[in-house]
N, C-alpha and C positions, 0 to 999 in steps of 0.2 A: 479242704478242712483243714482246721488250723490243728496244731503241734499244739504236747502237752505245754513245750515253753512258751509258746506264742500266746494260748490260754491263761499262761501265768502273767505274762508281761501284763496281758489286758486285765487283769484284775489289779496287777500293784499298781495301776494308773487310777484307780479308783478315788483314792484320796485327792489326786491332782485333781480329777473332773469335778471333785465336792466343791473344790474351792475356787478352783479358775475357770471352769467347765462354761460360765458364760462370756468371759472374756475369749476363750477359743472361737465360739461358735458366732460370735460377734465377728472376728477377723475372719470367718469363713465366708460368714457373708459377703463382706467387704472385701475379698477376692474375687468371690465367683461374682457377683451381681454387678462389679466393676468391670472384669473381665470377657464376662460371657453375656451380651444383652440376650443371647437364644432363648434363657433358661428367664429372663427376669419376669416375663410375661404368666409366667408358676406362683409368684410369690407377689403377697399384700403389703405395700410397701407402707401403707400404715402400717402393718405389724411390724416392720425392721424397725420404723422410725421408734415406736413404742416399747420396743427391745421384747416385746412379746414372743414373738417367732423367734429368736436367739436364746430367750430363755427356754422354751419350748423344747427346743432341738437339744441343748443343755440337757434337761431332763431326758430326752431321749435315749442322747447316748451314755449317759449314765448308768439307765436301767438297763440297755442293751452289755454295760461293760461287767454291772454286778452279778447278771446272768447269764454271762457268755459260756459257763458251764450246762445249764439249764434255759436253754431258752422259751419252752414252756411257760415258763415262770411272767412270762413277759404278757402272759392274759390278752387283755384287748386291744394292746397299744399296736400290736402289728396291723390287726382287723382295723381299726383307727386309720392309721398310715396308709395303707392298701386304698381304705375307700377314699382318702382326700386326695391320692394321686390317680387313682380310677377317674376320678370328678374332674381333675384339673389337665387329663390327658398327658402324666408323666409316661414318658417312651423310655426302653431302653438304651437308646442311644445319650439320655441324660446322665445314665448312672456315672460314667467312667468321668465327666466332667465335675461331678459331685466329689468323687472320690480323691481325683488329683487336688481339685481345693481343698477337700478336708485334711488330706496327710501334707499340703504344703505348709495348712493354717496351726497343725500340732508342730510341725518342725520349729517354724518362724514364734510361737506362743511360747512353746517351754524351752525353749533354746538347744541347742548341741549337744549339752551336758546330760539333759535328760531325754531329748528326743533324739537319742541315737538309733543306728543303722536298725537294731536289732526290734527295738521300739517301732520304728516307721514299719517295719516289715511287718511286724505282729498288727498292726492294725488295717495294714493293707490288706493282710489275708480275711481278717476279722470284718471289713468293711466289705470285702467280695462276700463273703459268706452270706453277710445281711443282703446283699445287694442280688445274690442269685435267688433267694426267698422271696422280695418283694416282686421282684421281676417275674419270677413262677406265678405267684399270687394274682400280679395283676393281669396277667395275660389269660389268666382262668374268668375273672372278672370281666375283661374285654370282652372273649370270647361267647361268654354265656349270654352279656347284654346283645351282643349283634345277632346271636341264636334266638332269643327269644321272641315271641311274636310281639307286633311294634317295637322290635328293637333296632340298635343303630351301633356304627364302628365310628367313630370321631365325630366330627361336629354335622349337624342335620340344620338346616332351615326352620326358622320357625316364624310366623308373623302374628304381630300382637293382633289380636282381635277384639280387646276389651282392655280400657285403663280406668280404674276405679277408685277414688279418696277414699279412705278407711275411717281417718282421724285428721290431726294436725299435721301429722308428721310421717302418718304410713299409707302409700297408694299400693293398688293390687294390681299385677299385669296378668293376663291370661293368653296364652300362646298355643295356636293351632300351627300343624305341622304346613307348611308350604307345597309338599307333593300330595297332601290330602289321604294320606294313608293312614293306620291306626299308632298309637302309639306306647311306649314300654309302660307296663302295670310298673307300679312301684309300692314300697312298704309305709306304711303312715309313719313320718317321722323321718324320713330321708329329704334329702336337698337333689338339684341340678346345679349345674354350672353352665352359667352364662360367659360366653364370648365379644367383649365388648371393643370397637376399634373406632378409637377417636382421636385426632389431637395428635395423631400420626403414635400413638400408641396400641399393644394389644395388651388388653388386660382380660383377666378371667377374674370370676368371682363364683362364689356359692352362694344358694339360697335357697331357703327349706321350702318344699312345697307346702302349702297352707290351703290345698281342700283336697278333700278323697280322691282315689284317680277315678278317670272315667273314660279311659281308651283314646278319650280324643283330643282332649287339651289337659295344659298345664297352669297352674297358679302360683304365683310367686307374690309374698308383700313385702314391701321392702320401704323401711324406715329412711327418711332424708337424713342420713349425717352430714353433721358442720364439718365441712372441708373433705365429703368423702366423694372420690373421684368418682367411682362408679355409681352411688346412690343418685348424686345429683344430675350426674348426666341420663341415667334413667327416669328420675321425676322432671327434667327440664327437657330434654330433647325426645326421648322415646315416645314416641304417638302410637294410635292406633293405626295401622298398617304399616310400621316399620317391621324390618326385618334384622333380626337375631339368631346368632349360631350358640344352639344347646347342645350340650354333650347330657350323656344316659344320666338316668337321677343314679345314686348311688348315697352310702351312709349306712352308720352300723346303728344308729339312736332310734329302734322302730319297735314298735308297740308288740310285745309278746301276748301269746293268748293265757290266759289264767283266769281262774272262775274268780280270784280276789277282788277284793271293791278297790276302782281304779280311781287314784288322785292326779291331776294334773296341776301344776303348779306353774306359771308363768309369770313374768319380770317384763313389762315395755313389747318391745318385738320378739322379744320370745315365744309370745304368745302363738307364732306361725306354726312350728309345727304341731302343736299341740292340738289344733284345728282340726287338722288329718285324724290326728289319734283318736279325738273325740267323735268323731263323724265314722270311725270306723266302730268305736265300741258303744256305739247308740244303737247298732245293727243288732247286736246282743240283748239279753237282759241285765247286764250287768251293771252295779250302782256306780256310778262314776259324780266324785266331785270336782269340782273347775273353778280354781281358784288363781284370778290374775290380780296383778299389783300393775298400777300405772302412778305417773305424776300427778295427773289431774280427767278429768274427764275428754277435755278435750283432746288428750294426746290417748285415749282407751280407745285403740281399734276392736272391732269386730262386737259390740258390747250387746246390740239389740238382735245379732246374729245369735248370740248366745242366750239369750232371752226369750227369740222364738223358739229356741228348741229345749229348753225346760219347759217351758209350757206345754208342748208336742211329748217329752219325755219324762215322766215320774221319776224314774228312776236318775236323773240329772240333778244337782242341788251347784246351784253356783254362789259364789262369793267375789267381792271385789273389794280392791283397798288402794287408796290414793293417799300418795304424799301427803297432799294437799286438802282441806277442808274446802266443798262444795260453799260458792258464795252465798246459794239461798239453803238455808235449812229447811230440809223436809222435801228439799227437790226431788222428783222423782227416779232422776238418774243419779242420787246421791249412794255413794258407796257403803257397802256391809260395815266397813274401818275406815279409821283415817290414821297413818301414821306408817310405821316401819311392818313389815311382817315379820312374827317372831312366835317364839314356839307356846304362846299365848293365847293370840288369834289362833293358830293353826290347830291346836288343841281343842274349839270350836269348833271349827271348821272340818275336822278331819272326818269318817265314819264312824259308826258305833265302836267297831273292830277296827281301834287305831292301832295297832299294832300290824295287825294282819291285813295290811295293804300292799299293794303296786303304786309307787308312786315316782312320777318323771317331771323333771325341773327344769327348766334352762331362762336365762335370761342375762345380765349383767354379772361381772365374777362376784361383786361384794353381795349382790342379792343369792346367788347361788352359794356362797360363801355359808351367809347367814340362814338359808334354806335348809343345806344340809346339815347344820348345827342344831338345829330346830328339831329336825325329824330325827336323828338319833339319840336327842333329850327324849323325845316323848317315845322313845322306844321303839320306833322303825327299824326294823332288819336292815344293815346296809346292803344285802345280797337284795333287797325288794324295793332299793333305790337307783334309779338310774337317770344320767345327765349328760348332757353334751355341750360344748363349746361351741360358739358362732365363729370364734376365731383359732389359734393355736393354745392348745389346752394347757392347762394349769394347775398348781396343787389348792384345794379348797379346802387345807386344812388349816 
């Protein structure tokens, strides 16, 4: 329990975190990943190199400090952290490592004149409070997943039973459990974590589940990323018959029940979670507008599958937008529009009840920023707009 004076110290450090939080978290990761190889599999090194992970942690630490007196104001942040931790199998024994490295980084970055013993003690108490909250929530999640039908705890071996090319960049992988038993159900929009071991490295990655739950198999659809260790390994080395360790499904970006028209907006491989959402929504009479953006036809995955669903379900409208114009005008596979998705295009493609819709979107961060701005411009209430990041969270404003 933090004392009143310790809370005051944490609050007083907020201005320092606002200006120097990213330098602090960058130093923290350098210490931890350099001296504790046992936690490296829990972190995507590409996100370290880009600065996305230190930036996201800096924002999280800042939000925690700002709301140290009213943790309920953190809203979805704690839920997002718990889901990420559970997907990657963060354990209680990892928390002391993180805490020790964080306190050391605070002392080394801020210096002894600012990071006094009182400041370190206050942050140690604050970190201990947060760790207790997260460990408790994660235990509940682990227990619930293990106890649910088809559920399990930790890793479980799955065999690749099908591998299918979806576009020039995206390939789908279908997994069935080696033990032949049922698999845990999941909510459309959730992801699953894979443990890959190659070149002496233990690598864990989260991938959205791209097909509706069926109790027997899971499907992920992976884009080959230039220089991506995991994606290139999956594309080049993992074949039908390969065995991979999977952790149970997780994630808070899920389709909520509603009578409002549903708008699913995706860019590139951001289409993957919307596919499971679409399948679930089409089991009802709910109006659905499916909007997908791609660079060109060759990298547009699942187009024929969506077109086939639109033929079967009159409540489904679909719209495609490409960065590049098709080579042959009038081509049957031509998009509905060319160029960036903006408020003008969205205004044409949203349901007639533009403001009274539920909108879900996912894609590259610049795309997401543009979509969020456009939806707000068109009057869609913020509370009816949901999105998630494939990597570390970032500000879209």
